[in-house]
C-alpha positions in Angstrom: 20.1 12.9 -7.4 19.7 15.6 -10.0 22.5 16.5 -12.4 25.0 19.1 -11.0 23.8 21.5 -13.8 20.4 21.7 -12.1 21.3 22.2 -8.5 23.7 21.3 -5.6 22.8 21.2 -2.0 25.9 23.2 -1.2 24.9 26.1 -3.3 21.1 26.5 -3.6 21.7 29.6 -5.6 22.9 27.4 -8.5 19.6 25.6 -8.6 18.3 27.6 -11.5 21.2 27.4 -13.8 19.4 26.3 -17.0 18.0 28.7 -19.6 14.2 29.1 -19.4 13.8 27.1 -22.6 15.5 24.1 -20.8 13.2 24.0 -17.7 13.6 21.1 -15.4 11.5 18.0 -16.1 8.6 17.1 -13.8 10.7 14.4 -12.1 13.6 16.8 -11.6 11.3 19.5 -10.2 9.9 17.0 -7.6 13.4 16.0 -6.5 14.5 19.7 -6.4 11.5 20.7 -4.2 12.3 17.8 -1.8 16.1 18.3 -1.5 16.1 22.1 -1.2 14.7 21.9 2.4 15.8 20.3 5.7 13.4 18.8 8.3 12.0 21.2 10.8 13.0 20.8 14.4 10.8 18.8 16.8 8.4 20.4 19.2 6.8 19.5 22.5 2.9 19.2 22.4 0.3 18.0 24.8 -1.2 14.6 24.4 -4.4 16.1 23.1 -2.4 17.8 20.3 -0.3 14.8 19.5 -2.8 12.7 17.6 -1.5 11.7 14.2 1.8 13.3 14.8 5.2 11.6 14.3 7.1 10.9 17.5 10.7 12.2 17.5 11.8 10.9 21.0 10.7 7.6 22.4 8.1 7.4 25.1 9.4 5.4 28.1 7.7 4.2 31.3 8.5 6.9 33.9 8.0 4.2 36.6 6.8 0.6 36.9 3.4 0.0 35.1 1.3 -0.5 37.2 3.3 1.3 39.9 1.8 -0.7 42.7 0.4 -4.2 43.1 -3.3 -4.0 42.4 -6.4 -6.3 42.6 -7.6 -7.8 39.4 -11.0 -8.6 41.0 -13.6 -7.2 43.3 -13.5 -9.2 46.5 -11.2 -9.6 49.5 -7.4 -9.3 50.0 -6.5 -12.3 52.0 -3.5 -13.6 53.9 -3.2 -17.4 54.0 -5.6 -20.2 53.0 -8.6 -19.2 55.3 -10.9 -19.0 57.0 -10.2 -15.3 57.6 -11.1 -12.6 60.0 -12.3 -9.4 58.4 -10.3 -6.3 59.3 -10.2 -2.7 58.2 -9.2 -2.0 54.6 -5.8 -0.3 54.2 -4.2 -2.0 57.2 -1.4 -4.5 56.9 -2.8 -8.1 56.9 -1.7 -10.6 59.5 -2.0 -14.3 58.9 -5.7 -15.3 58.8 -6.9 -11.8 58.1 -8.8 -10.3 55.1 -10.1 -7.0 53.9 -12.5 -5.8 51.3 -10.8 -4.7 48.0 -12.1 -3.4 44.6 -10.7 -4.0 41.1 -7.6 -1.9 40.8 -7.3 -1.3 44.5 -3.9 -1.2 46.3 -3.1 -4.7 47.6 -2.3 -4.3 51.3 1.0 -5.4 52.8 0.8 -9.0 53.9 -1.8 -10.0 51.3 -1.0 -13.3 49.6 -4.0 -13.4 47.2 -7.2 -11.7 46.2 -10.4 -13.9 46.7 -13.1 -13.1 44.2 -16.4 -11.9 45.5 -18.2 -15.0 44.0 -15.9 -17.4 45.8 -16.3 -16.1 49.4 -18.9 -16.1 52.1 -19.1 -13.9 55.2 -20.7 -15.3 58.3 -22.6 -13.4 60.9 -19.5 -13.2 63.0 -17.5 -11.3 60.5 -15.6 -14.4 59.3 -14.8 -14.9 55.7 -14.8 -18.5 54.4 -14.3 -20.1 51.0 -17.6 -21.1 49.3 -18.0 -24.8 48.6 -18.3 -24.2 44.9 -15.2 -22.0 44.6 -12.8 -22.9 41.8 -9.7 -24.8 42.8 -6.6 -22.6 43.4 -8.6 -19.5 44.4 -6.3 -18.8 47.3 -2.9 -19.7 45.8 -0.2 -17.1 46.4 -0.5 -14.3 43.8 -4.0 -15.3 42.7 -5.9 -12.3 41.1 -3.1 -9.9 42.0 -1.6 -7.7 39.3 2.1 -7.2 40.3 3.8 -3.9 40.0 5.7 -3.7 36.7 3.5 -6.3 35.1 3.0 -4.2 31.9 6.3 -2.4 31.9 9.3 -1.7 34.0 10.6 1.8 34.7 12.7 3.1 31.7 11.3 0.5 29.2 10.5 2.0 25.8 6.8 1.9 25.2 6.5 3.8 21.9 9.6 4.2 19.7 10.6 7.3 17.8 9.1 7.5 14.4 5.7 6.2 15.4 2.7 8.0 14.1 0.6 8.3 17.2 -2.9 6.8 17.3 -5.5 7.0 20.1 -4.1 3.9 21.8 -0.6 5.4 21.8 -1.9 8.5 23.4 -3.6 6.5 26.1 -0.5 4.5 26.7 1.6 7.7 27.2 -0.9 9.0 29.6 -0.9 5.8 31.6 2.9 6.0 31.7 2.7 9.4 33.3 3.4 11.8 30.4 1.7 15.1 29.8 3.7 16.1 26.7 5.5 14.3 23.9 8.2 15.4 21.4 6.9 15.2 17.8 8.0 16.3 14.4 6.8 19.9 13.8 4.5 20.3 10.8 5.3 23.1 8.3 3.1 26.1 8.8 1.7 27.2 5.4 0.2 30.6 4.6 -1.9 31.2 1.5 -1.9 34.4 -0.5 -4.9 34.5 -2.9 -4.4 37.1 -5.7 -6.6 38.6 -8.4 -8.9 41.6 -8.4 -11.3 39.7 -10.7 -11.9 36.9 -8.2 -15.2 36.8 -6.3 -15.8 34.7 -3.2 -19.6 34.1 -3.4 -22.4 33.8 -5.9 -22.2 33.4 -9.6 -19.4 35.5 -11.2 -20.3 38.2 -13.7 -18.6 38.3 -17.2 -14.9 39.2 -16.6 -15.0 37.8 -13.1 -14.1 34.3 -11.8 -15.2 32.4 -8.8 -12.5 31.6 -6.2 -11.6 28.0 -6.6 -8.7 28.0 -4.1 -9.9 29.6 -0.9 -12.5 27.0 0.1 -10.2 24.0 -0.4 -6.5 24.8 -0.1 -6.3 24.7 3.7 -7.8 21.1 3.6 -5.3 20.0 0.9 -2.4 21.6 2.8 -3.5 19.6 5.9 -3.7 16.4 3.8 -0.1 17.0 2.6 1.2 17.3 6.1 1.1 21.1 6.7 -0.6 23.3 9.2 -2.9 26.2 8.3 -1.1 29.5 8.5 -3.9 31.7 7.4 -5.3 33.1 4.1 -4.8 36.6 2.8 -6.5 38.1 -0.3 -4.8 40.8 -2.4 -5.4 42.4 -5.7 -2.9 42.7 -8.6 -0.7 45.6 -7.6 3.0 45.2 -7.0 2.6 47.0 -3.6 0.1 44.4 -2.4 2.4 41.6 -3.4 5.3 43.2 -1.5 3.2 43.6 1.6 1.8 40.1 1.5 5.2 38.4 1.1 7.3 40.8 3.1 4.9 41.2 6.1 3.0 37.9 6.6 0.0 38.1 9.0 0.3 36.2 12.2 3.1 33.8 13.1 5.7 33.7 10.2 5.0 30.7 8.0 7.5 28.1 6.9 5.9 28.2 3.4 3.8 30.6 1.6 1.7 29.5 -1.3 0.5 32.2 -3.8 -2.1 31.8 -6.5 -1.7 33.4 -9.9 0.9 36.1 -10.9 3.5 33.5 -12.1 3.4 34.4 -15.7 5.8 36.9 -17.2 3.5 39.7 -18.3 3.8 43.2 -16.9 1.0 42.5 -14.4 2.7 39.4 -12.9 4.7 40.4 -9.9 5.9 37.2 -8.2 9.5 37.3 -9.5 9.9 41.0 -9.0 8.6 40.9 -5.4 11.0 37.9 -4.6 13.9 39.8 -6.0 13.0 43.0 -4.2 12.8 41.1 -0.8 16.3 39.7 -1.4 15.1 36.2 -2.2 16.1 33.8 -4.9 14.3 31.6 -7.4 15.1 27.9 -6.8 13.0 26.9 -9.8 11.5 29.0 -12.6 9.0 27.0 -14.8 8.7 23.2 -15.2 8.6 21.2 -18.5 5.1 19.9 -17.8 1.5 20.7 -18.5 -0.6 21.9 -17.1 1.3 24.1 -14.7 4.5 24.9 -16.5 4.7 28.6 -15.2 5.3 27.3 -11.6 7.9 29.0 -9.4 9.7 28.0 -6.2 11.7 30.6 -4.2 13.4 31.1 -0.9 13.4 34.3 1.1 16.4 35.5 3.2 14.7 34.4 6.4 14.4 30.8 5.2 10.8 31.0 4.2 9.9 29.1 1.0 7.4 30.5 -1.5 5.5 28.4 -4.1 3.9 30.2 -6.9 0.9 28.4 -8.3 -0.4 29.3 -11.8 -3.9 30.9 -11.8 -5.8 28.2 -13.6 -7.3 25.8 -11.1 -6.2 22.4 -12.5 -2.7 23.8 -13.3 -2.5 25.1 -9.8 -3.4 21.8 -8.2 -0.9 19.8 -10.4 1.8 22.3 -9.4 0.9 21.9 -5.8 1.3 18.1 -6.1 4.6 18.6 -8.0 6.2 21.1 -5.7 4.1 21.4 -2.5 3.9 17.7 -1.7 7.7 17.1 -1.9 8.6 20.3 -0.1 6.2 19.7 2.8 7.4 16.1 3.0 11.0 17.3 3.3 10.1 19.8 6.0 8.0 17.2 7.9 10.9 14.7 7.8 8.9 12.3 5.6 10.1 10.3 2.5 9.4 11.7 -0.9 6.2 10.1 -2.3 7.1 8.0 -5.3 4.8 7.2 -8.2 3.6 3.6 -8.7 3.2 2.0 -12.1 -0.2 1.1 -13.4 -1.4 -0.1 -16.8 -2.7 2.6 -19.0 -6.2 2.0 -20.3 -5.9 4.3 -23.2 -3.4 5.6 -25.8 -1.8 8.9 -24.6 -0.2 11.0 -27.4 3.3 12.2 -27.1 4.1 15.9 -26.1 7.8 16.4 -26.9 9.8 17.7 -24.0 7.0 17.9 -21.5 5.4 15.6 -19.0 1.6 15.7 -19.0 -0.2 15.4 -15.6 -3.6 13.8 -16.3 -6.2 13.2 -13.7 -7.3 9.5 -14.0 -9.7 6.9 -12.6 -8.9 3.3 -11.8 -11.1 0.6 -13.3 -9.9 -2.8 -12.2 -6.2 -2.9 -13.0 -6.2 0.0 -15.5 -5.8 3.8 -15.3 -8.0 5.8 -17.5 -7.6 9.5 -18.3 -10.4 11.6 -17.0 -12.4 13.9 -19.3 -12.6 17.6 -19.0 -9.1 18.2 -17.7 -8.2 21.5 -19.4 -5.9 23.8 -17.2 -8.9 25.9 -16.1 -11.2 22.9 -15.4 -11.9 21.1 -12.1 -14.6 18.7 -13.2 -12.2 15.9 -14.2 -10.2 16.2 -11.1 -13.3 16.1 -8.8 -13.9 12.5 -9.8 -10.4 11.3 -10.2 -8.6 8.7 -8.1 -5.1 9.9 -9.0 -3.1 11.4 -11.8 -0.9 10.0 -14.5 2.6 11.4 -15.2 2.6 10.8 -19.0 6.2 11.0 -20.3 7.0 13.2 -23.4 7.1 10.2 -25.7 3.5 9.3 -24.7 2.1 5.9 -23.6 0.3 3.2 -25.5 -2.7 1.4 -24.1 -1.6 -1.6 -22.1 1.8 -0.1 -21.3 2.8 1.0 -17.8 2.5 4.6 -16.8 3.6 6.4 -13.6 0.6 7.2 -11.3 0.3 9.1 -8.0 -2.8 9.2 -5.7 -4.4 12.5 -4.9 -4.0 13.5 -1.3 -7.7 13.2 -0.5 -7.8 9.6 -1.8 -4.8 8.8 0.6 -4.5 5.4 -1.0 -2.0 3.6 -3.1 -3.1 3.2 -6.8 -3.0 -0.6 -6.4 -5.5 -0.4 -3.5 -8.0 1.5 -5.7 -8.3 -1.1 -8.3 -11.8 -2.0 -9.0 -13.2 1.0 -7.3 -15.1 2.1 -10.5 -16.8 -1.0 -11.9 
């Protein structure tokens, strides 16, 4: 829990109580982003929509499974030890009678067993007899009959709440008679891409930059547990910022992520737009690099807004620092915690700031990637995770906190030896 000077759950307005020069640490910012939100309510979805979702209410058997006694074999339903006189399928069987039955077929009233097709012989007079080479016990009571309730009885819990549904779970729910299930709702995340200098295709001219966010943010949001809420492109004017944040397109998102505009120059409008909309800043800057000019805010209608810096690597590290915890909280998931790995290199100190450094895993060591400036993406493209280097630095051979990237979806320990 953060110190009371940073925030309290009872009064989120007190979250930003530090002076700007005393910005929260990286670890404090992650905790703040996680604890400022409550889980979203559950929702009912069809089985086709439920794959990979977290169940909030248990799935129970609506009736016995199977709900009738059925045949486990192709052959004949028989009454007694034989021989048997064949009769019409679907009629109750009297002693000494038999009828044709297929695998899964309803066992008729009076049937004592099912005789496999390979074990019976029909004479020309419509009489069924047991073959001489039939296995012993073929006509014992209950043989080759699947009794009602063999898999589950009515009311029995089949899939407990909290289960992340896989294809077999979906099939089980369908067999149990369900069309819909209750799952944890995923946060809906909209993206506002800003900057009049940004181009979306081709090679940018001097003074222009290619859009690094539009092609990949929806995928990363999905990997972090969110649902796509649409993308919107705006220029650099205050009016465009107000329109984008105040009047979101489509269904209202739970979270809006903006790119750029989080500095404090006259052309950066994030803070002014939030204030004009009656919102409040929950966090204003983080003692980390890259990504220190990050902002987290809440609007009066409960929507959260995350302001990412404009530089691509700085933006991604901010998304991991604030977006991952916030989406985890809204999705009723635990806060992802860093693991410790051994640093493969000396990492210099940076007083009062945590450095987030993309890294690769070689055997049991984490090595910093090259080309990891705030505006670079090359190092991140080949990284397995990122180090959270504390302000005092880390010596080679010492432990360093490491978190996996969402697209690796693996614990750092499981990545060992990937690069050899």
